[in-house]
C-alpha positions as CSV (number, residue, x, y, z in Angstrom):
1,M,74.2,-68.0,136.3
2,D,72.9,-65.5,134.3
3,K,69.4,-66.1,135.6
4,I,70.5,-66.2,138.9
5,K,72.6,-62.4,139.0
6,S,69.8,-60.9,137.1
7,L,67.1,-62.7,140.7
8,L,69.9,-61.4,143.2
9,E,69.8,-57.8,141.1
10,E,65.7,-58.0,141.5
11,Y,66.6,-58.7,144.9
12,N,69.2,-56.6,146.1
13,N,66.7,-53.8,144.7
14,K,64.4,-54.5,146.7
15,I,66.4,-54.9,150.3
16,A,67.8,-51.4,149.2
17,T,64.4,-49.8,151.0
18,L,64.5,-52.7,154.2
19,N,65.0,-52.4,157.7
20,L,67.5,-54.9,158.9
21,A,64.4,-56.7,160.8
22,E,62.4,-57.0,157.6
23,S,65.8,-57.5,154.6
24,L,66.4,-61.0,157.0
25,Q,63.2,-61.9,156.6
26,Y,62.5,-60.7,152.8
27,V,65.9,-62.9,152.5
28,A,64.8,-65.9,154.6
29,N,61.5,-66.2,153.4
30,T,62.9,-65.4,149.6
31,I,65.7,-67.9,149.3
32,E,64.4,-71.8,149.1
33,G,66.9,-74.2,150.9
34,K,68.6,-74.9,153.5
35,H,70.0,-70.9,155.3
36,V,73.3,-70.8,158.2
37,F,74.6,-67.5,160.0
38,S,78.1,-67.6,161.2
39,T,79.1,-66.4,163.6
40,S,81.8,-64.9,165.7
41,F,80.1,-63.4,168.4
42,G,81.7,-60.1,167.3
43,I,79.4,-57.1,167.4
44,E,78.5,-57.1,163.9
45,D,77.4,-60.8,164.7
46,Q,75.9,-60.3,167.2
47,L,73.1,-57.7,165.7
48,I,72.3,-60.4,163.1
49,H,71.6,-62.9,166.3
50,H,69.0,-60.8,168.2
51,F,67.3,-60.0,164.7
52,L,67.3,-63.8,163.3
53,D,65.7,-65.0,166.7
54,Q,63.0,-62.7,166.8
55,F,60.8,-64.6,163.7
56,E,60.4,-68.8,163.5
57,N,62.6,-69.2,160.1
58,E,64.8,-72.2,160.1
59,V,68.1,-70.8,159.7
60,S,71.1,-72.8,161.2
61,I,74.1,-70.8,163.7
62,F,77.1,-72.0,163.7
63,T,80.5,-70.9,164.9
64,L,83.8,-71.7,164.7
65,D,86.6,-72.9,167.9
66,T,89.4,-72.2,166.6
67,G,90.8,-74.0,169.6
68,R,92.9,-70.5,169.9
69,Q,90.1,-67.8,171.1
70,F,90.1,-65.5,173.8
71,N,88.6,-66.7,177.4
72,E,86.1,-62.9,176.6
73,T,85.0,-65.0,173.9
74,Y,83.9,-68.5,175.0
75,E,82.5,-65.7,178.0
76,V,79.9,-63.6,175.1
77,F,79.6,-67.4,173.5
78,Q,78.1,-68.6,177.0
79,K,75.4,-65.1,177.7
80,T,74.4,-65.1,174.0
81,Q,73.4,-68.8,173.9
82,D,71.3,-68.1,177.7
83,K,70.2,-65.0,176.3
84,Y,68.6,-66.2,173.1
85,K,67.5,-70.2,173.3
86,Q,65.1,-70.3,170.8
87,K,68.0,-71.0,168.2
88,T,71.2,-73.8,168.9
89,I,74.4,-72.3,168.1
90,H,76.3,-75.0,166.4
91,V,79.8,-75.6,166.9
92,Y,82.2,-76.5,164.3
93,Y,86.2,-77.9,165.6
94,P,89.3,-78.5,163.6
95,N,90.0,-82.3,162.9
96,E,92.1,-83.2,165.7
97,L,95.5,-84.4,162.7
98,D,95.2,-81.3,160.9
99,I,95.8,-79.7,164.0
100,Q,99.1,-82.4,164.8
101,D,100.6,-81.8,161.4
102,Y,100.0,-78.2,161.2
103,V,102.0,-77.9,164.9
104,S,104.5,-80.3,163.6
105,K,105.8,-79.2,160.3
106,D,105.7,-75.3,161.8
107,G,105.6,-75.3,165.2
108,V,102.6,-74.0,167.6
109,N,103.2,-70.5,167.1
110,G,104.5,-70.9,163.0
111,F,101.6,-68.2,162.1
112,Y,103.8,-65.5,163.5
113,D,107.0,-66.9,161.0
114,S,105.3,-66.2,157.2
115,I,102.3,-65.3,155.6
116,E,101.9,-69.1,153.4
117,S,102.1,-70.6,157.5
118,R,99.5,-68.1,158.5
119,K,97.0,-68.9,155.9
120,S,98.4,-72.4,156.2
121,C,97.6,-71.9,160.0
122,C,93.9,-70.0,159.3
123,F,93.1,-73.0,156.3
124,V,92.8,-75.6,159.3
125,R,91.5,-73.9,162.0
126,K,89.5,-71.9,160.0
127,V,88.4,-73.2,156.5
128,K,88.3,-76.5,156.8
129,P,85.9,-76.8,159.3
130,L,83.6,-74.0,157.3
131,K,82.6,-76.1,155.3
132,K,81.5,-78.9,157.1
133,A,79.5,-75.9,158.6
134,I,77.4,-74.5,155.1
135,A,77.7,-78.5,153.3
136,G,74.3,-78.2,151.6
137,A,73.5,-74.5,152.2
138,N,71.6,-72.6,149.4
139,L,71.8,-68.9,151.6
140,W,75.2,-68.2,154.3
141,I,74.4,-65.0,156.5
142,T,77.4,-62.8,157.5
143,G,78.1,-59.8,159.6
144,L,80.2,-58.3,156.6
145,R,80.4,-54.8,156.4
146,A,81.2,-52.4,153.4
147,E,83.9,-49.6,155.3
148,Q,86.1,-52.6,157.3
149,S,88.1,-52.9,154.8
150,Q,88.6,-52.1,151.0
151,N,88.3,-55.7,149.5
152,R,84.4,-55.0,150.8
153,E,83.3,-51.6,149.5
154,T,82.2,-53.7,146.1
155,M,80.4,-56.3,147.8
156,Q,76.4,-56.4,147.0
157,F,73.7,-57.3,149.9
158,L,73.4,-60.8,147.9
159,E,76.3,-62.3,145.5
160,W,76.8,-65.7,144.0
161,D,80.0,-66.9,146.2
162,E,81.8,-69.3,143.8
163,D,83.5,-70.9,145.1
164,N,81.3,-71.8,147.9
165,Q,78.7,-71.9,145.2
166,L,75.7,-70.3,147.5
167,I,74.6,-67.1,148.1
168,K,75.9,-64.8,150.0
169,F,73.7,-62.8,152.0
170,N,75.3,-59.5,153.7
171,P,72.5,-57.6,155.9
172,L,75.2,-55.3,157.2
173,L,76.9,-54.3,154.2
174,K,75.3,-50.4,154.3
175,F,76.0,-49.8,158.3
176,S,78.4,-47.4,159.9
177,L,79.7,-49.2,163.0
178,E,77.9,-46.2,165.1
179,E,74.3,-48.0,163.8
180,V,75.8,-51.0,165.0
181,E,76.6,-49.8,168.4
182,E,73.1,-47.6,168.8
183,L,71.1,-51.2,168.3
184,V,72.9,-53.0,170.5
185,A,72.7,-50.2,172.9
186,Q,68.6,-49.8,172.5
187,H,67.9,-53.8,172.3
188,N,70.8,-54.5,175.0
189,I,72.6,-57.0,172.7
190,P,75.3,-58.5,174.6
191,I,78.9,-58.5,173.5
192,N,82.8,-59.7,173.7
193,S,84.1,-57.0,176.7
194,L,87.3,-56.9,174.9
195,Y,85.7,-54.5,172.0
196,K,85.8,-51.9,174.6
197,K,88.9,-52.6,175.1
198,G,90.1,-51.2,171.4
199,Y,90.0,-54.9,170.4
200,L,87.2,-54.0,166.8
201,S,87.8,-57.3,165.4
202,I,88.5,-60.6,166.9
203,G,90.1,-63.1,165.8
204,C,92.3,-66.2,167.8
205,A,94.3,-64.5,170.6
206,P,97.2,-64.7,169.3
207,C,96.5,-62.9,165.9
208,T,94.4,-59.9,168.0
209,R,95.8,-57.3,169.5
210,A,93.9,-53.7,170.6
211,L,93.6,-51.2,168.0
212,E,95.4,-48.2,169.0
213,E,94.2,-44.3,167.9
214,G,93.6,-43.7,164.3
215,E,94.2,-46.7,162.8
216,D,92.4,-48.9,160.2
217,F,89.5,-51.2,161.9
218,R,91.7,-54.4,161.0
219,A,94.8,-53.0,162.3
220,G,94.6,-55.2,164.9
221,R,94.3,-58.6,162.8
222,W,97.9,-60.3,161.9
223,W,99.3,-56.9,162.7
224,W,102.8,-58.2,161.4
225,E,102.0,-58.3,157.8
226,N,101.6,-56.0,155.2
227,G,98.6,-55.8,152.8
228,K,95.0,-57.4,152.4
229,K,94.5,-58.9,155.9
230,E,91.7,-61.7,155.5
231,C,92.2,-65.4,156.5
232,G,90.5,-66.9,153.8
233,L,86.7,-67.3,155.1
234,H,85.0,-64.6,152.8
235,I,86.2,-64.3,149.2
236,H,84.8,-62.0,147.1
237,Q,84.4,-62.4,143.3
238,D,87.7,-62.4,141.5
239,K,90.2,-62.1,144.8
240,N,92.1,-63.9,146.5
241,N,92.0,-63.7,149.9
């Protein structure tokens, strides 16, 4: 483990000197094994997808279809697949029996009733499918940015993900939202039409609303809850998210 941390520190110092395209290429060439990129078709993921399409290194792209997505998310999914034909977007779905069990126990919209029920829904619809998607991977590329939440401010470009036993790469970690928007506009990258309506963080339709003026980036997700709001996909170090 000490050797891995030492190598990651060396790689992180190098990445800090590179632009987005260079950092993606560098990590893809440097980290051995299977590489995967998870997209929820948010603006950050769309930007990464655009640059991944520019080089031939094999990075498997996947998305999690929870069954409760906005129609606008499916629309940008199709536009993305049409624009970037070089790479297939693999789709992972929740297990049907898991969904049946959840609904019979908590109800179809039971996630509104308690944090525990909401986390159970996220586990069934997101976390379990994620485990399948990243099985056997050595590198997982994400669209996380430090300014998205306090929990992400201490993250590094490359980190060891103890829970999933792989290296997680956050190429947009130091990007501001304005920088992301500028690059997306510059390269004419398709984005979810809900984004310009105030949906900066887009998840499942029942659990996402537009932001009101002055609200925090994550305020539109699980807005009926207080405190840290994560679904369990991204567990940082020893923090239980």
